[in-house]
VEXKOL-655426 format. One record per residue: residue number from 1; residue in three letters; z, x, y of N, C-alpha, C in turn. Coordinates in pm, 1 decimal, always signed. Example, Ala and Ser with C-alpha at 12.3 -4.5 7.8 and 13.67 -1.06 7.14 Angstrom:
BEGIN
[gulum 1, 'ALA', [+780.0, +1319.0, -569.0], [+780.0, +1230.0, -450.0], [+780.0, +1320.0, -330.0]]
[gulum 2, 'SER', [+708.0, +1285.0, -225.0], [+714.0, +1367.0, -106.0], [+787.0, +1290.0, +3.0]]
END
This chain:
BEGIN
[gulum 1, 'MET', [+17890.2, -3273.0, +1241.5], [+17845.3, -3166.0, +1315.4], [+17921.4, -3034.3, +1272.1]]
[gulum 2, 'THR', [+18052.7, -3048.5, +1236.2], [+18130.9, -2939.9, +1189.2], [+18063.9, -2867.8, +1074.7]]
[gulum 3, 'GLU', [+18018.1, -2945.6, +984.6], [+17948.0, -2901.6, +859.5], [+17827.0, -2821.8, +896.1]]
[gulum 4, 'ALA', [+17759.0, -2869.2, +990.1], [+17626.3, -2806.0, +1035.6], [+17669.9, -2673.0, +1100.5]]
[gulum 5, 'LEU', [+17762.0, -2664.5, +1187.0], [+17812.3, -2538.8, +1244.8], [+17861.6, -2446.0, +1147.2]]
[gulum 6, 'ALA', [+17933.3, -2496.2, +1046.9], [+18004.2, -2408.7, +945.1], [+17890.7, -2334.3, +867.2]]
[gulum 7, 'MET', [+17761.2, -2390.1, +855.3], [+17659.5, -2324.3, +779.4], [+17602.8, -2202.7, +846.2]]
[gulum 8, 'HIS', [+17635.3, -2175.0, +966.0], [+17582.6, -2064.2, +1049.4], [+17691.5, -1979.8, +1099.7]]
[gulum 9, 'SER', [+17676.3, -1857.3, +1092.9], [+17776.7, -1767.1, +1155.9], [+17738.3, -1746.9, +1310.6]]
[gulum 10, 'LEU', [+17833.3, -1692.5, +1379.8], [+17805.9, -1665.7, +1531.7], [+17690.6, -1570.5, +1539.5]]
[gulum 11, 'ALA', [+17689.3, -1467.1, +1450.7], [+17585.2, -1369.5, +1448.9], [+17447.3, -1425.8, +1429.5]]
[gulum 12, 'ASP', [+17445.6, -1532.8, +1335.3], [+17315.0, -1593.3, +1313.5], [+17266.4, -1664.5, +1432.1]]
[gulum 13, 'LEU', [+17350.0, -1732.7, +1486.6], [+17314.5, -1812.8, +1620.9], [+17279.1, -1719.4, +1730.3]]
[gulum 14, 'ALA', [+17341.6, -1611.1, +1741.0], [+17303.8, -1511.5, +1836.3], [+17181.6, -1449.1, +1818.2]]
[gulum 15, 'ALA', [+17146.9, -1419.6, +1699.3], [+17019.8, -1360.6, +1658.2], [+16906.3, -1450.9, +1688.7]]
[gulum 16, 'ARG', [+16921.2, -1573.7, +1648.2], [+16823.1, -1677.4, +1676.9], [+16794.0, -1700.3, +1827.7]]
[gulum 17, 'THR', [+16893.4, -1703.1, +1904.2], [+16892.9, -1709.8, +2046.7], [+16820.9, -1599.6, +2106.4]]
[gulum 18, 'ALA', [+16853.0, -1480.0, +2066.3], [+16787.1, -1357.2, +2116.7], [+16645.1, -1352.6, +2084.6]]
[gulum 19, 'GLN', [+16602.3, -1392.8, +1966.2], [+16459.7, -1408.4, +1932.9], [+16383.1, -1498.4, +2027.5]]
[gulum 20, 'LYS', [+16442.8, -1611.9, +2073.1], [+16371.2, -1708.1, +2153.8], [+16377.0, -1671.1, +2302.8]]
[gulum 21, 'ALA', [+16474.1, -1587.7, +2336.1], [+16485.1, -1557.9, +2486.2], [+16378.4, -1457.0, +2524.2]]
[gulum 22, 'PRO', [+16338.9, -1471.0, +2657.4], [+16247.0, -1373.9, +2707.2], [+16309.8, -1233.5, +2702.3]]
[gulum 23, 'ALA', [+16230.1, -1128.0, +2693.6], [+16276.5, -985.8, +2678.8], [+16369.0, -941.4, +2795.4]]
[gulum 24, 'ALA', [+16341.8, -1000.2, +2914.6], [+16418.3, -954.9, +3032.3], [+16553.2, -1022.2, +3041.7]]
[gulum 25, 'TYR', [+16582.3, -1123.4, +2958.9], [+16698.1, -1207.7, +2961.3], [+16821.1, -1128.4, +2929.9]]
[gulum 26, 'GLY', [+16825.4, -1042.5, +2828.9], [+16940.4, -968.1, +2794.2], [+16983.4, -884.5, +2906.1]]
[gulum 27, 'PRO', [+16905.8, -784.9, +2965.1], [+16954.7, -711.9, +3074.8], [+16998.4, -785.5, +3197.7]]
[gulum 28, 'GLN', [+16944.0, -907.9, +3221.6], [+16983.9, -988.6, +3327.6], [+17122.5, -1033.8, +3307.1]]
[gulum 29, 'VAL', [+17155.1, -1077.9, +3182.5], [+17290.5, -1113.9, +3152.6], [+17385.4, -1015.9, +3169.6]]
[gulum 30, 'VAL', [+17349.8, -885.8, +3119.9], [+17448.1, -775.0, +3132.8], [+17477.3, -740.2, +3282.3]]
[gulum 31, 'LYS', [+17381.7, -752.2, +3379.0], [+17393.6, -729.5, +3513.2], [+17474.0, -837.1, +3580.1]]
[gulum 32, 'TRP', [+17465.0, -961.0, +3526.5], [+17546.0, -1077.7, +3583.5], [+17689.4, -1045.2, +3551.1]]
[gulum 33, 'LEU', [+17707.3, -1018.2, +3419.0], [+17848.0, -1004.1, +3382.8], [+17912.9, -874.0, +3450.1]]
[gulum 34, 'GLU', [+17839.0, -767.1, +3469.2], [+17891.5, -650.5, +3538.9], [+17930.3, -688.7, +3675.5]]
[gulum 35, 'HIS', [+17840.1, -759.9, +3745.3], [+17870.2, -809.7, +3883.1], [+17990.1, -900.6, +3892.1]]
[gulum 36, 'ARG', [+18001.4, -992.8, +3792.7], [+18097.7, -1092.2, +3797.0], [+18239.3, -1040.4, +3741.7]]
[gulum 37, 'SER', [+18245.7, -940.7, +3656.3], [+18365.0, -890.8, +3605.5], [+18466.8, -845.0, +3699.5]]
[gulum 38, 'PRO', [+18436.6, -748.1, +3798.0], [+18526.8, -706.4, +3891.1], [+18594.8, -823.6, +3977.4]]
[gulum 39, 'LYS', [+18519.4, -920.4, +4008.7], [+18573.6, -1033.4, +4088.9], [+18675.7, -1115.3, +4005.8]]
[gulum 40, 'ARG', [+18658.5, -1118.9, +3873.2], [+18745.2, -1198.8, +3793.8], [+18873.3, -1136.0, +3749.2]]
[gulum 41, 'ARG', [+18874.4, -1001.2, +3765.7], [+19002.6, -927.8, +3733.2], [+19106.4, -968.4, +3822.9]]
[gulum 42, 'GLY', [+19219.8, -1006.1, +3773.8], [+19332.4, -1039.1, +3863.9], [+19342.2, -1190.2, +3885.2]]
[gulum 43, 'GLU', [+19241.9, -1265.6, +3860.8], [+19232.7, -1404.9, +3894.7], [+19337.3, -1476.0, +3803.7]]
[gulum 44, 'SER', [+19349.9, -1444.5, +3670.2], [+19434.5, -1515.6, +3584.1], [+19588.2, -1478.3, +3610.3]]
[gulum 45, 'GLY', [+19614.5, -1376.9, +3674.1], [+19740.9, -1341.2, +3697.6], [+19797.4, -1250.2, +3592.1]]
[gulum 46, 'GLY', [+19722.7, -1229.9, +3481.7], [+19755.7, -1153.0, +3366.3], [+19740.2, -1008.3, +3385.4]]
[gulum 47, 'SER', [+19755.4, -929.5, +3286.0], [+19734.5, -780.5, +3301.4], [+19610.5, -757.6, +3230.6]]
[gulum 48, 'ASN', [+19496.1, -771.5, +3288.0], [+19353.6, -736.5, +3235.4], [+19331.1, -593.9, +3237.8]]
END
C-alpha cells in the first residue's frame, strides 16, 4: 500500500477527488470549516 500511495502526490489525489465530487461540495466544505473553526480555537490549549 505504501508503494501505491507513493506513486501519487497529495495534489494528484485532491484533483481526482475534486473531479468526482459534485460542484456544490467544495463550497459546502468551506462553510463547514468556517463554522467549525471558531469553536475549535482554544480547545487544544495551544496558541492558535
